gemmi code that builds the backbone of each chain (N, CA, C; Angstrom):
import gemmi

chains = {
    "A": [
        ("UNK", (63.749, 48.813, 99.505), (63.447, 47.380, 99.531), (64.562, 46.597, 98.799)),
        ("UNK", (65.404, 45.975, 99.549), (66.522, 45.282, 98.906), (66.110, 43.860, 98.515)),
        ("UNK", (66.908, 43.306, 97.621), (66.654, 41.941, 97.167), (66.789, 40.970, 98.352)),
        ("UNK", (67.715, 41.308, 99.228), (67.969, 40.462, 100.398), (66.723, 40.443, 101.301)),
        ("UNK", (66.129, 41.621, 101.472), (64.927, 41.726, 102.305), (63.779, 40.933, 101.677)),
        ("UNK", (63.626, 41.096, 100.358), (62.561, 40.371, 99.640), (62.751, 38.860, 99.787)),
        ("UNK", (63.991, 38.457, 99.638), (64.339, 37.038, 99.759), (63.947, 36.522, 101.146)),
        ("UNK", (64.262, 37.311, 102.136), (63.975, 36.942, 103.527), (62.456, 36.829, 103.755)),
        ("UNK", (61.734, 37.819, 103.243), (60.268, 37.846, 103.405), (59.622, 36.655, 102.690)),
        ("UNK", (60.101, 36.372, 101.491), (59.545, 35.246, 100.721), (59.798, 33.922, 101.447)),
        ("UNK", (60.980, 33.815, 101.983), (61.336, 32.580, 102.694), (60.455, 32.414, 103.943)),
        ("UNK", (60.202, 33.533, 104.595), (59.391, 33.536, 105.813), (57.956, 33.056, 105.525)),
        ("UNK", (57.417, 33.447, 104.388), (56.023, 33.103, 104.062), (55.931, 31.932, 103.069)),
        ("UNK", (57.034, 31.260, 102.878), (57.097, 30.240, 101.817), (56.020, 29.148, 101.943)),
        ("UNK", (55.871, 28.582, 103.136), (54.907, 27.489, 103.301), (53.485, 27.954, 103.010)),
        ("UNK", (53.097, 29.090, 103.600), (51.749, 29.633, 103.349), (51.564, 29.960, 101.865)),
        ("UNK", (52.623, 30.507, 101.287), (52.562, 30.883, 99.868), (52.364, 29.642, 98.997)),
        ("UNK", (53.079, 28.588, 99.357), (52.951, 27.358, 98.566), (51.540, 26.775, 98.678)),
        ("UNK", (51.018, 26.758, 99.923), (49.677, 26.187, 100.118), (48.609, 27.025, 99.395)),
        ("UNK", (48.778, 28.338, 99.408), (47.841, 29.214, 98.694), (47.962, 29.006, 97.175)),
        ("UNK", (49.184, 28.881, 96.694), (49.407, 28.628, 95.257), (48.756, 27.302, 94.860)),
        ("UNK", (48.892, 26.331, 95.725), (48.308, 25.001, 95.481), (46.779, 25.092, 95.419)),
        ("UNK", (46.216, 25.880, 96.326), (44.753, 26.053, 96.325), (44.294, 26.806, 95.083)),
        ("UNK", (45.099, 27.772, 94.650), (44.750, 28.527, 93.431), (44.874, 27.649, 92.186)),
        ("UNK", (45.696, 26.611, 92.269), (45.897, 25.701, 91.128), (45.072, 24.426, 91.283)),
        ("UNK", (43.991, 24.518, 92.015), (43.106, 23.373, 92.196), (43.835, 22.167, 92.795)),
        ("UNK", (44.683, 22.441, 93.784), (45.404, 21.411, 94.544), (46.394, 20.613, 93.678)),
        ("UNK", (46.858, 21.252, 92.639), (47.838, 20.598, 91.775), (49.247, 21.008, 92.219)),
        ("UNK", (50.023, 20.034, 92.674), (51.346, 20.339, 93.235), (52.319, 20.903, 92.204)),
        ("UNK", (52.336, 20.268, 91.020), (53.272, 20.734, 89.993), (52.917, 22.147, 89.529)),
        ("UNK", (51.613, 22.369, 89.387), (51.145, 23.709, 89.005), (51.547, 24.739, 90.044)),
        ("UNK", (51.389, 24.370, 91.315), (51.736, 25.283, 92.407), (53.224, 25.613, 92.393)),
        ("UNK", (54.044, 24.614, 92.115), (55.498, 24.850, 92.068), (55.839, 25.819, 90.937)),
        ("UNK", (55.237, 25.588, 89.769), (55.483, 26.471, 88.614), (55.049, 27.901, 88.929)),
        ("UNK", (53.858, 28.014, 89.516), (53.318, 29.339, 89.828), (54.217, 30.053, 90.840)),
        ("UNK", (54.601, 29.328, 91.876), (55.412, 29.960, 92.917), (56.795, 30.363, 92.383)),
        ("UNK", (57.306, 29.548, 91.506), (58.598, 29.892, 90.899), (58.481, 31.190, 90.092)),
        ("UNK", (57.379, 31.295, 89.328), (57.148, 32.515, 88.535), (56.961, 33.725, 89.455)),
        ("UNK", (56.259, 33.493, 90.572), (56.014, 34.573, 91.536), (57.340, 35.070, 92.112)),
        ("UNK", (58.191, 34.141, 92.516), (59.475, 34.526, 93.100), (60.330, 35.282, 92.082)),
        ("UNK", (60.279, 34.820, 90.844), (61.033, 35.516, 89.792), (60.512, 36.942, 89.606)),
        ("UNK", (59.182, 37.054, 89.536), (58.555, 38.376, 89.358), (58.984, 39.319, 90.468)),
        ("UNK", (58.955, 38.809, 91.689), (59.259, 39.654, 92.850), (60.755, 39.977, 92.919)),
        ("UNK", (61.578, 38.962, 92.777), (63.025, 39.188, 92.917), (63.609, 39.988, 91.753)),
        ("UNK", (62.956, 39.904, 90.575), (63.434, 40.694, 89.428), (62.779, 42.076, 89.391)),
        ("UNK", (61.931, 42.350, 90.356), (61.321, 43.683, 90.459), (60.144, 43.919, 89.532)),
        ("UNK", (59.640, 42.835, 88.909), (58.484, 42.983, 88.014), (57.200, 43.176, 88.816)),
        ("UNK", (57.155, 42.594, 89.994), (56.026, 42.821, 90.915), (56.579, 43.636, 92.084)),
        ("UNK", (55.993, 44.792, 92.294), (56.554, 45.681, 93.327), (55.619, 45.830, 94.521)),
        ("UNK", (56.224, 45.852, 95.674), (55.469, 46.004, 96.922), (55.242, 47.488, 97.181)),
        ("UNK", (53.954, 47.888, 97.244), (53.679, 49.320, 97.420), (53.476, 49.741, 98.887)),
        ("UNK", (53.616, 48.784, 99.770), (53.527, 49.011, 101.224), (52.154, 49.504, 101.692)),
        ("UNK", (51.161, 49.421, 100.823), (49.807, 49.821, 101.241), (49.149, 48.705, 102.043)),
        ("UNK", (49.522, 47.484, 101.739), (48.954, 46.341, 102.462), (50.087, 45.573, 103.137)),
        ("UNK", (49.712, 44.529, 103.876), (50.734, 43.689, 104.505), (51.505, 42.916, 103.444)),
        ("UNK", (52.714, 42.490, 103.807), (53.561, 41.768, 102.840), (52.892, 40.467, 102.390)),
        ("UNK", (52.309, 39.772, 103.369), (51.680, 38.481, 103.051), (50.514, 38.705, 102.079)),
        ("UNK", (49.739, 39.756, 102.336), (48.611, 40.084, 101.458), (49.104, 40.339, 100.036)),
        ("UNK", (50.208, 41.078, 99.943), (50.787, 41.387, 98.625), (51.273, 40.113, 97.918)),
        ("UNK", (51.985, 39.265, 98.657), (52.496, 38.015, 98.060), (51.310, 37.163, 97.583)),
        ("UNK", (50.291, 37.068, 98.412), (49.108, 36.282, 98.055), (48.437, 36.848, 96.798)),
        ("UNK", (48.448, 38.160, 96.690), (47.851, 38.808, 95.525), (48.631, 38.455, 94.246)),
        ("UNK", (49.957, 38.504, 94.348), (50.804, 38.158, 93.188), (50.589, 36.686, 92.811)),
        ("UNK", (50.490, 35.843, 93.829), (50.278, 34.403, 93.582), (48.952, 34.187, 92.857)),
        ("UNK", (47.947, 34.839, 93.349), (46.598, 34.665, 92.760), (46.576, 35.110, 91.288)),
        ("UNK", (47.190, 36.268, 91.004), (47.220, 36.748, 89.614), (48.037, 35.827, 88.711)),
        ("UNK", (49.167, 35.385, 89.222), (50.026, 34.490, 88.436), (49.324, 33.154, 88.197)),
        ("UNK", (48.655, 32.658, 89.231), (47.944, 31.377, 89.102), (46.812, 31.489, 88.080)),
        ("UNK", (46.154, 32.638, 88.059), (45.059, 32.833, 87.092), (45.581, 32.744, 85.660)),
        ("UNK", (46.715, 33.428, 85.413), (47.324, 33.375, 84.069), (47.759, 31.952, 83.733)),
        ("UNK", (48.346, 31.317, 84.722), (48.839, 29.948, 84.535), (47.682, 29.001, 84.250)),
        ("UNK", (46.594, 29.183, 84.982), (45.408, 28.332, 84.801), (44.850, 28.462, 83.395)),
        ("UNK", (44.828, 29.720, 82.906), (44.277, 29.952, 81.561), (45.070, 29.176, 80.527)),
        ("UNK", (46.399, 29.246, 80.647), (47.241, 28.585, 79.653), (47.197, 27.066, 79.775)),
        ("UNK", (46.858, 26.597, 80.944), (46.875, 25.140, 81.140), (45.472, 24.568, 81.329)),
        ("UNK", (44.493, 25.325, 80.940), (43.111, 24.940, 81.224), (42.785, 23.503, 80.795)),
        ("UNK", (43.148, 23.187, 79.576), (42.820, 21.860, 79.057), (43.505, 20.771, 79.864)),
        ("UNK", (44.784, 21.041, 80.186), (45.546, 20.046, 80.940), (44.958, 19.851, 82.327)),
        ("UNK", (44.584, 20.997, 82.952), (44.031, 20.921, 84.298), (42.745, 20.117, 84.331)),
        ("UNK", (41.877, 20.390, 83.342), (40.596, 19.694, 83.371), (40.821, 18.186, 83.319)),
        ("UNK", (41.855, 17.785, 82.580), (42.163, 16.356, 82.509), (42.702, 15.853, 83.840)),
        ("UNK", (43.628, 16.626, 84.425), (44.242, 16.182, 85.675), (43.219, 16.148, 86.796)),
        ("UNK", (42.266, 17.097, 86.763), (41.247, 17.120, 87.810), (40.393, 15.853, 87.742)),
        ("UNK", (40.021, 15.490, 86.526), (39.219, 14.277, 86.358), (39.960, 13.083, 86.955)),
        ("UNK", (41.264, 13.022, 86.664), (42.080, 11.925, 87.164), (42.149, 11.966, 88.688)),
        ("UNK", (42.363, 13.195, 89.212), (42.508, 13.344, 90.660), (41.223, 12.970, 91.388)),
        ("UNK", (40.092, 13.416, 90.824), (38.810, 13.086, 91.448), (38.625, 11.574, 91.454)),
        ("UNK", (38.988, 10.958, 90.345), (38.880, 9.505, 90.256), (39.760, 8.840, 91.307)),
        ("UNK", (40.969, 9.402, 91.481), (41.892, 8.851, 92.468), (41.357, 9.019, 93.885)),
        ("UNK", (40.678, 10.166, 94.099), (40.198, 10.482, 95.444), (39.244, 9.421, 95.986)),
        ("UNK", (38.516, 8.784, 95.100), (37.539, 7.817, 95.563), (38.163, 6.634, 96.294)),
        ("UNK", (39.367, 6.271, 95.862), (39.945, 5.107, 96.520), (41.078, 5.444, 97.486)),
        ("UNK", (41.166, 6.709, 97.906), (42.164, 7.032, 98.928), (41.463, 7.398, 100.228)),
        ("UNK", (42.256, 7.846, 101.184), (41.751, 8.050, 102.544), (40.967, 9.354, 102.701)),
        ("UNK", (40.380, 9.506, 103.867), (39.485, 10.641, 104.115), (40.146, 12.018, 104.015)),
        ("UNK", (41.491, 12.113, 104.122), (42.121, 13.423, 104.174), (42.013, 14.212, 102.870)),
        ("UNK", (41.616, 13.585, 101.791), (41.461, 14.324, 100.531), (40.015, 14.782, 100.306)),
        ("UNK", (39.118, 14.395, 101.172), (37.703, 14.746, 100.996), (37.474, 16.257, 100.904)),
        ("UNK", (38.235, 17.001, 101.683), (38.038, 18.445, 101.708), (38.263, 19.064, 100.336)),
        ("UNK", (39.184, 18.464, 99.589), (39.448, 19.004, 98.244), (38.204, 18.892, 97.372)),
        ("UNK", (37.571, 17.731, 97.441), (36.375, 17.508, 96.632), (35.257, 18.468, 97.052)),
        ("UNK", (35.136, 18.695, 98.355), (34.079, 19.589, 98.856), (34.370, 21.040, 98.441)),
        ("UNK", (35.588, 21.458, 98.667), (35.984, 22.848, 98.326), (35.790, 23.113, 96.825)),
        ("UNK", (36.114, 22.103, 96.012), (35.996, 22.258, 94.551), (34.567, 22.548, 94.107)),
        ("UNK", (33.622, 22.119, 94.924), (32.216, 22.309, 94.541), (31.752, 23.750, 94.725)),
        ("UNK", (32.539, 24.542, 95.445), (32.159, 25.947, 95.646), (32.510, 26.768, 94.406)),
        ("UNK", (31.708, 27.805, 94.123), (32.098, 28.714, 93.041), (33.459, 29.344, 93.356)),
        ("UNK", (34.228, 29.673, 92.306), (35.617, 30.120, 92.463), (35.813, 31.219, 93.507)),
        ("UNK", (35.062, 32.294, 93.405), (35.219, 33.421, 94.341), (34.912, 33.009, 95.779)),
        ("UNK", (33.830, 32.265, 95.940), (33.438, 31.821, 97.288), (34.515, 30.919, 97.880)),
        ("UNK", (35.068, 30.079, 97.025), (36.126, 29.160, 97.456), (37.340, 29.957, 97.939)),
        ("UNK", (37.737, 30.947, 97.134), (38.924, 31.736, 97.492), (38.701, 32.529, 98.784)),
        ("UNK", (37.532, 33.133, 98.899), (37.244, 33.923, 100.102), (37.228, 33.014, 101.337)),
        ("UNK", (36.550, 31.880, 101.220), (36.467, 30.956, 102.357), (37.857, 30.479, 102.777)),
        ("UNK", (38.679, 30.128, 101.787), (40.036, 29.658, 102.099), (40.862, 30.760, 102.757)),
        ("UNK", (40.735, 31.969, 102.223), (41.533, 33.067, 102.774), (41.097, 33.427, 104.194)),
        ("UNK", (39.800, 33.342, 104.469), (39.313, 33.676, 105.816), (39.653, 32.558, 106.798)),
        ("UNK", (39.173, 31.372, 106.503), (39.241, 30.284, 107.480), (40.580, 29.551, 107.496)),
        ("UNK", (41.219, 29.488, 106.358), (42.468, 28.717, 106.273), (43.677, 29.619, 106.527)),
        ("UNK", (43.666, 30.783, 105.873), (44.849, 31.657, 105.956), (44.675, 32.813, 106.941)),
        ("UNK", (43.494, 32.927, 107.528), (43.273, 33.939, 108.562), (43.343, 35.378, 108.089)),
        ("UNK", (42.980, 35.623, 106.846), (43.004, 36.998, 106.321), (41.693, 37.717, 106.647)),
        ("UNK", (41.776, 39.028, 106.776), (40.565, 39.808, 107.023), (39.871, 40.087, 105.679)),
        ("UNK", (38.615, 40.512, 105.761), (37.888, 40.793, 104.513), (38.548, 41.938, 103.742)),
        ("UNK", (39.123, 42.893, 104.451), (39.813, 44.023, 103.813), (41.049, 43.511, 103.045)),
        ("UNK", (41.774, 42.624, 103.694), (42.971, 42.063, 103.045), (42.570, 41.225, 101.825)),
        ("UNK", (41.478, 40.494, 101.970), (41.010, 39.657, 100.856), (40.589, 40.548, 99.676)),
        ("UNK", (39.988, 41.676, 100.002), (39.602, 42.613, 98.948), (40.828, 43.047, 98.148)),
        ("UNK", (41.958, 43.242, 98.848), (43.224, 43.610, 98.191), (43.715, 42.461, 97.313)),
        ("UNK", (43.680, 41.274, 97.874), (44.216, 40.105, 97.153), (43.401, 39.813, 95.893)),
        ("UNK", (42.087, 39.847, 96.044), (41.219, 39.483, 94.915), (40.861, 40.678, 94.024)),
        ("UNK", (41.372, 41.838, 94.410), (41.103, 43.074, 93.660), (39.594, 43.305, 93.520)),
        ("UNK", (38.919, 43.196, 94.652), (37.467, 43.409, 94.689), (37.138, 44.423, 95.793)),
        ("UNK", (35.911, 44.925, 95.761), (35.473, 45.803, 96.836), (35.167, 44.974, 98.076)),
        ("UNK", (35.249, 45.602, 99.255), (35.012, 44.871, 100.505), (33.568, 44.342, 100.550)),
        ("UNK", (32.653, 45.137, 100.031), (31.245, 44.722, 100.005), (31.053, 43.447, 99.189)),
        ("UNK", (31.718, 43.386, 98.048), (31.630, 42.192, 97.184), (32.232, 40.981, 97.891)),
        ("UNK", (33.352, 41.226, 98.553), (34.011, 40.125, 99.283), (33.075, 39.606, 100.376)),
        ("UNK", (32.407, 40.536, 101.071), (31.500, 40.136, 102.138), (30.358, 39.261, 101.575)),
        ("UNK", (29.867, 39.655, 100.409), (28.797, 38.871, 99.766), (29.282, 37.448, 99.459)),
        ("UNK", (30.489, 37.357, 98.866), (31.045, 36.028, 98.554), (31.267, 35.233, 99.841)),
        ("UNK", (31.690, 35.942, 100.869), (31.956, 35.295, 102.163), (30.669, 34.676, 102.729)),
        ("UNK", (29.592, 35.466, 102.749), (28.319, 34.975, 103.295), (27.775, 33.812, 102.461)),
        ("UNK", (27.802, 33.999, 101.139), (27.294, 32.925, 100.261), (28.156, 31.672, 100.361)),
        ("UNK", (29.462, 31.886, 100.443), (30.402, 30.766, 100.537), (30.180, 29.956, 101.800)),
        ("UNK", (29.974, 30.660, 102.896), (29.738, 29.976, 104.175), (28.475, 29.113, 104.096)),
        ("UNK", (27.434, 29.739, 103.555), (26.149, 29.038, 103.452), (26.287, 27.784, 102.571)),
        ("UNK", (26.923, 28.000, 101.434), (27.086, 26.882, 100.484), (27.935, 25.763, 101.081)),
        ("UNK", (28.989, 26.167, 101.776), (29.889, 25.174, 102.368), (29.187, 24.377, 103.474)),
        ("UNK", (28.392, 25.062, 104.257), (27.652, 24.369, 105.316), (26.722, 23.319, 104.713)),
        ("UNK", (26.061, 23.714, 103.635), (25.158, 22.759, 102.951), (25.933, 21.570, 102.399)),
        ("UNK", (27.081, 21.887, 101.830), (27.915, 20.803, 101.272), (28.366, 19.846, 102.379)),
        ("UNK", (28.711, 20.410, 103.535), (29.160, 19.567, 104.652), (28.024, 18.683, 105.158)),
        ("UNK", (26.820, 19.260, 105.214), (25.664, 18.474, 105.653), (25.397, 17.340, 104.661)),
        ("UNK", (25.446, 17.683, 103.376), (25.171, 16.675, 102.334), (26.234, 15.585, 102.257)),
        ("UNK", (27.453, 15.936, 102.669), (28.537, 14.944, 102.566), (28.499, 13.927, 103.709)),
        ("UNK", (27.689, 14.217, 104.742), (27.633, 13.298, 105.906), (26.768, 12.073, 105.619)),
    ],
    "B": [
        ("UNK", (33.982, 36.370, 113.194), (33.294, 35.139, 112.836), (32.359, 34.698, 113.964)),
        ("UNK", (31.189, 34.339, 113.589), (30.206, 33.987, 114.612), (30.426, 32.558, 115.116)),
        ("UNK", (29.661, 32.251, 116.190), (29.809, 30.924, 116.782), (29.306, 29.810, 115.873)),
        ("UNK", (28.323, 30.187, 115.028), (27.779, 29.138, 114.164), (28.749, 28.743, 113.040)),
        ("UNK", (29.930, 29.375, 113.039), (30.953, 29.011, 112.057), (31.845, 27.879, 112.567)),
        ("UNK", (31.514, 27.368, 113.749), (32.374, 26.345, 114.351), (32.584, 25.155, 113.407)),
        ("UNK", (31.486, 24.793, 112.764), (31.557, 23.662, 111.830), (32.566, 23.934, 110.705)),
        ("UNK", (32.522, 25.167, 110.231), (33.443, 25.547, 109.154), (34.882, 25.604, 109.677)),
        ("UNK", (35.021, 26.150, 110.875), (36.365, 26.232, 111.473), (36.963, 24.834, 111.631)),
        ("UNK", (36.116, 23.917, 112.092), (36.580, 22.528, 112.265), (36.981, 21.921, 110.917)),
        ("UNK", (36.176, 22.211, 109.914), (36.454, 21.689, 108.570), (37.825, 22.171, 108.081)),
        ("UNK", (38.047, 23.466, 108.234), (39.317, 24.018, 107.748), (40.499, 23.600, 108.633)),
        ("UNK", (40.200, 23.364, 109.929), (41.273, 22.886, 110.810), (41.716, 21.493, 110.376)),
        ("UNK", (40.732, 20.669, 109.997), (41.045, 19.315, 109.497), (41.838, 19.411, 108.197)),
        ("UNK", (41.398, 20.347, 107.375), (42.070, 20.544, 106.079), (43.528, 20.974, 106.300)),
        ("UNK", (43.739, 21.883, 107.235), (45.103, 22.345, 107.527), (45.949, 21.201, 108.062)),
        ("UNK", (45.309, 20.405, 108.897), (46.012, 19.263, 109.468), (46.433, 18.289, 108.356)),
        ("UNK", (45.521, 18.070, 107.435), (45.836, 17.188, 106.302), (46.940, 17.795, 105.449)),
        ("UNK", (46.896, 19.100, 105.282), (47.909, 19.769, 104.448), (49.292, 19.774, 105.093)),
        ("UNK", (49.336, 19.484, 106.405), (50.656, 19.439, 107.034), (51.464, 18.266, 106.468)),
        ("UNK", (50.755, 17.347, 105.819), (51.426, 16.200, 105.194), (51.856, 16.503, 103.753)),
        ("UNK", (51.410, 17.651, 103.267), (51.791, 18.045, 101.900), (53.274, 18.395, 101.886)),
        ("UNK", (53.965, 17.861, 100.906), (55.401, 18.120, 100.814), (55.643, 19.487, 100.178)),
        ("UNK", (56.117, 20.406, 101.001), (56.380, 21.764, 100.502), (57.785, 21.782, 99.895)),
        ("UNK", (57.905, 22.193, 98.627), (59.249, 22.214, 98.007), (60.159, 23.219, 98.707)),
        ("UNK", (61.441, 22.930, 98.662), (62.414, 23.792, 99.319), (62.398, 25.193, 98.703)),
        ("UNK", (62.394, 26.189, 99.571), (62.322, 27.574, 99.094), (63.475, 27.905, 98.151)),
        ("UNK", (64.680, 27.543, 98.573), (65.857, 27.894, 97.767), (65.790, 27.286, 96.375)),
        ("UNK", (65.211, 26.103, 96.315), (65.094, 25.407, 95.026), (64.190, 26.196, 94.076)),
        ("UNK", (63.069, 26.664, 94.601), (62.127, 27.423, 93.757), (62.665, 28.812, 93.428)),
        ("UNK", (63.292, 29.440, 94.417), (63.799, 30.793, 94.199), (64.975, 30.792, 93.232)),
        ("UNK", (65.671, 29.655, 93.166), (66.848, 29.588, 92.298), (66.545, 28.993, 90.937)),
        ("UNK", (65.351, 28.437, 90.794), (65.028, 27.775, 89.522), (65.049, 28.769, 88.386)),
        ("UNK", (65.576, 28.336, 87.271), (65.629, 29.197, 86.088), (64.235, 29.305, 85.516)),
        ("UNK", (64.033, 30.417, 84.855), (62.739, 30.668, 84.229), (62.424, 29.559, 83.233)),
        ("UNK", (61.291, 28.904, 83.444), (60.917, 27.793, 82.564), (60.643, 28.261, 81.137)),
        ("UNK", (60.143, 29.489, 81.047), (59.797, 30.035, 79.734), (60.991, 30.179, 78.818)),
        ("UNK", (62.212, 30.176, 79.411), (63.414, 30.323, 78.606), (63.727, 29.045, 77.843)),
        ("UNK", (63.233, 27.919, 78.334), (63.582, 26.643, 77.708), (63.113, 26.551, 76.255)),
        ("UNK", (61.856, 26.889, 75.962), (61.439, 26.852, 74.567), (62.222, 27.819, 73.695)),
        ("UNK", (62.559, 28.997, 74.243), (63.335, 29.968, 73.475), (64.707, 29.413, 73.121)),
        ("UNK", (65.310, 28.748, 74.103), (66.625, 28.164, 73.858), (66.523, 27.051, 72.823)),
        ("UNK", (65.438, 26.305, 72.875), (65.236, 25.225, 71.904), (65.091, 25.807, 70.498)),
        ("UNK", (64.349, 26.904, 70.380), (64.160, 27.551, 69.079), (65.503, 28.071, 68.565)),
        ("UNK", (66.272, 28.696, 69.462), (67.575, 29.230, 69.078), (68.491, 28.098, 68.599)),
        ("UNK", (68.476, 26.981, 69.324), (69.310, 25.831, 68.946), (68.896, 25.284, 67.586)),
        ("UNK", (67.573, 25.246, 67.331), (67.075, 24.765, 66.041), (67.530, 25.679, 64.911)),
        ("UNK", (67.457, 26.994, 65.168), (67.874, 27.961, 64.151), (69.351, 27.797, 63.806)),
        ("UNK", (70.155, 27.612, 64.840), (71.591, 27.411, 64.620), (71.809, 26.161, 63.780)),
        ("UNK", (71.067, 25.103, 64.092), (71.192, 23.842, 63.352), (70.814, 24.040, 61.888)),
        ("UNK", (69.736, 24.805, 61.655), (69.287, 25.055, 60.277), (70.342, 25.858, 59.517)),
        ("UNK", (70.884, 26.897, 60.177), (71.905, 27.742, 59.532), (73.123, 26.908, 59.173)),
        ("UNK", (73.556, 26.060, 60.091), (74.732, 25.215, 59.837), (74.454, 24.257, 58.676)),
        ("UNK", (73.245, 23.676, 58.662), (72.886, 22.742, 57.583), (72.903, 23.452, 56.233)),
        ("UNK", (72.300, 24.667, 56.192), (72.258, 25.431, 54.935), (73.662, 25.758, 54.452)),
        ("UNK", (74.480, 26.196, 55.401), (75.860, 26.561, 55.048), (76.605, 25.352, 54.486)),
        ("UNK", (76.383, 24.196, 55.127), (77.053, 22.977, 54.705), (76.604, 22.580, 53.293)),
        ("UNK", (75.286, 22.671, 53.078), (74.737, 22.290, 51.767), (75.224, 23.236, 50.675)),
        ("UNK", (75.235, 24.540, 50.976), (75.673, 25.525, 49.986), (77.142, 25.339, 49.647)),
        ("UNK", (77.951, 25.129, 50.671), (79.384, 24.948, 50.413), (79.610, 23.655, 49.642)),
        ("UNK", (78.746, 22.707, 49.819), (78.823, 21.439, 49.102), (78.556, 21.639, 47.612)),
        ("UNK", (77.644, 22.566, 47.273), (77.260, 22.828, 45.880), (78.394, 23.442, 45.071)),
        ("UNK", (79.324, 24.133, 45.766), (80.413, 24.784, 45.055), (81.430, 23.781, 44.508)),
        ("UNK", (81.495, 22.629, 45.054), (82.447, 21.620, 44.589), (81.997, 21.080, 43.224)),
        ("UNK", (82.988, 20.704, 42.347), (82.592, 20.184, 41.030), (81.725, 18.948, 41.184)),
        ("UNK", (80.663, 18.956, 40.455), (79.751, 17.839, 40.586), (80.049, 16.802, 39.488)),
        ("UNK", (79.647, 15.631, 39.696), (79.849, 14.568, 38.716), (79.044, 14.877, 37.459)),
        ("UNK", (79.680, 14.698, 36.294), (78.988, 15.004, 35.036), (78.565, 13.684, 34.406)),
        ("UNK", (77.345, 13.619, 34.090), (76.825, 12.383, 33.509), (76.815, 12.531, 31.981)),
        ("UNK", (77.433, 11.632, 31.319), (77.456, 11.695, 29.849), (76.621, 10.547, 29.302)),
        ("UNK", (75.661, 10.913, 28.520), (74.795, 9.885, 27.929), (75.083, 9.815, 26.431)),
        ("UNK", (75.479, 8.663, 26.000), (75.781, 8.496, 24.568), (74.632, 7.732, 23.924)),
        ("UNK", (74.049, 8.371, 22.952), (72.948, 7.698, 22.262), (73.253, 7.624, 20.768)),
        ("UNK", (72.749, 6.615, 20.144), (72.927, 6.505, 18.687), (71.894, 7.384, 18.025)),
        ("UNK", (72.380, 8.296, 17.230), (71.475, 9.245, 16.618), (71.480, 9.039, 15.106)),
        ("UNK", (70.287, 8.958, 14.539), (70.176, 8.751, 13.095), (70.650, 10.012, 12.378)),
        ("UNK", (71.578, 9.844, 11.421), (72.107, 11.032, 10.753), (71.114, 11.540, 9.724)),
        ("UNK", (71.038, 12.802, 9.665), (70.067, 13.379, 8.739), (70.744, 14.317, 7.734)),
        ("UNK", (70.144, 14.466, 6.586), (70.584, 15.431, 5.579), (71.924, 15.053, 4.975)),
        ("UNK", (72.707, 16.028, 4.604), (73.971, 15.819, 3.910), (75.085, 15.354, 4.815)),
        ("UNK", (74.807, 15.303, 6.129), (75.840, 14.865, 7.073), (76.304, 13.452, 6.729)),
        ("UNK", (75.325, 12.646, 6.295), (75.691, 11.259, 5.955), (76.662, 11.224, 4.776)),
        ("UNK", (76.607, 12.194, 3.904), (77.484, 12.240, 2.735), (78.908, 12.635, 3.116)),
        ("UNK", (79.026, 13.303, 4.215), (80.335, 13.821, 4.616), (81.144, 12.840, 5.421)),
        ("UNK", (80.482, 11.777, 5.814), (81.244, 10.798, 6.614), (81.535, 9.588, 5.754)),
        ("UNK", (82.681, 9.073, 5.960), (83.044, 7.886, 5.213), (84.072, 7.108, 5.983)),
        ("UNK", (83.960, 5.794, 5.892), (84.906, 4.946, 6.610), (86.192, 4.736, 5.812)),
        ("UNK", (86.129, 4.981, 4.510), (87.284, 4.695, 3.658), (88.350, 5.771, 3.702)),
        ("UNK", (89.496, 5.505, 2.944), (90.595, 6.480, 2.938), (90.321, 7.489, 1.842)),
        ("UNK", (91.182, 8.502, 1.766), (90.991, 9.585, 0.804), (91.143, 9.083, -0.649)),
        ("UNK", (92.015, 8.002, -0.836), (92.250, 7.450, -2.176), (91.005, 6.721, -2.682)),
        ("UNK", (90.299, 6.150, -1.719), (89.129, 5.375, -2.122), (87.904, 6.255, -2.320)),
        ("UNK", (88.033, 7.520, -1.984), (86.857, 8.409, -1.990), (86.346, 8.626, -3.381)),
        ("UNK", (85.081, 8.569, -3.553), (84.439, 8.817, -4.836), (83.406, 9.897, -4.635)),
        ("UNK", (83.291, 10.686, -5.626), (82.282, 11.737, -5.543), (80.896, 11.093, -5.591)),
        ("UNK", (80.010, 11.581, -4.856), (78.662, 10.999, -4.886), (78.009, 11.091, -6.263)),
        ("UNK", (78.525, 11.983, -7.117), (77.927, 12.129, -8.464), (78.769, 11.435, -9.536)),
        ("UNK", (79.768, 10.695, -9.071), (80.661, 9.989, -10.001), (79.868, 9.048, -10.932)),
        ("UNK", (78.846, 8.454, -10.394), (78.055, 7.494, -11.178), (77.442, 8.141, -12.411)),
        ("UNK", (77.171, 9.418, -12.336), (76.581, 10.123, -13.481), (77.582, 10.161, -14.644)),
        ("UNK", (78.862, 10.369, -14.287), (79.918, 10.420, -15.315), (80.151, 9.023, -15.871)),
        ("UNK", (80.213, 8.055, -14.920), (80.526, 6.681, -15.340), (79.406, 6.060, -16.178)),
        ("UNK", (78.194, 6.262, -15.786), (77.069, 5.584, -16.427), (76.569, 6.305, -17.686)),
        ("UNK", (76.762, 7.572, -17.782), (76.216, 8.284, -18.950), (77.301, 8.819, -19.861)),
    ],
}
model = gemmi.Model(1)
for chain_id, residues in chains.items():
    chain = gemmi.Chain(chain_id)
    for i, (resn, *xyz) in enumerate(residues, 1):
        res = gemmi.Residue()
        res.name, res.seqid = resn, gemmi.SeqId(i, " ")
        for name, pos in zip(("N", "CA", "C"), xyz):
            atom = gemmi.Atom()
            atom.name, atom.element = name, gemmi.Element(name[0])
            atom.pos, atom.b_iso = gemmi.Position(*pos), 0.0
            res.add_atom(atom)
        chain.add_residue(res)
    model.add_chain(chain)
structure = gemmi.Structure()
structure.add_model(model)
structure.setup_entities()
């Protein structure tokens, strides 16, 4: 696995990686940029290694999720403030931000599973790899997430 | 995914459509960005250098002769010291016990 190959693969999945990083950072653009930068450094410096057991995209998503979790912990206080501000901002902007408010209402695991299935087109097996969970657990989050999201959509109408 | 997920699929399709307006940063920019964590380390290193230079400057400053302050105070003479000082010349000097010879 050469650095050139890694660079090529990262570039190929860059947009999806950024959107996933953004979702892991509660739709915070600056947070997503920081996380993705750390992810690229980890990968290109060989700190995160691809074991070829899963797809490349699944592996990148897994690294992003772990990095975002660490980043979130360190910035927890800041995020809670920015979220309050963002939610406040959402009220006076257009309908395209509504999904963020709805998605935020889901429990963390359900939110991640739903996004990975419906938004990123990952299979439950791949999601199990990304979230480091058993497939059965992922399926449970998937079913509960769907149910909860449907209720949220009905209530938002 | 079952057919009853259509509502969810539509929701996420709208979300994806909205996200197409999200400005994705340039890949090369992120891949080339220097580690942010290094910035505080560099700041600490710069501060340490500044402290070392300041200490060195202050220490080298101490080696130079410092100004000496001389305070002159009038001190009351005590004991026989007063007997040993005289404003007159040696010819005018009289023994302090001369009066005993002269008067008795």
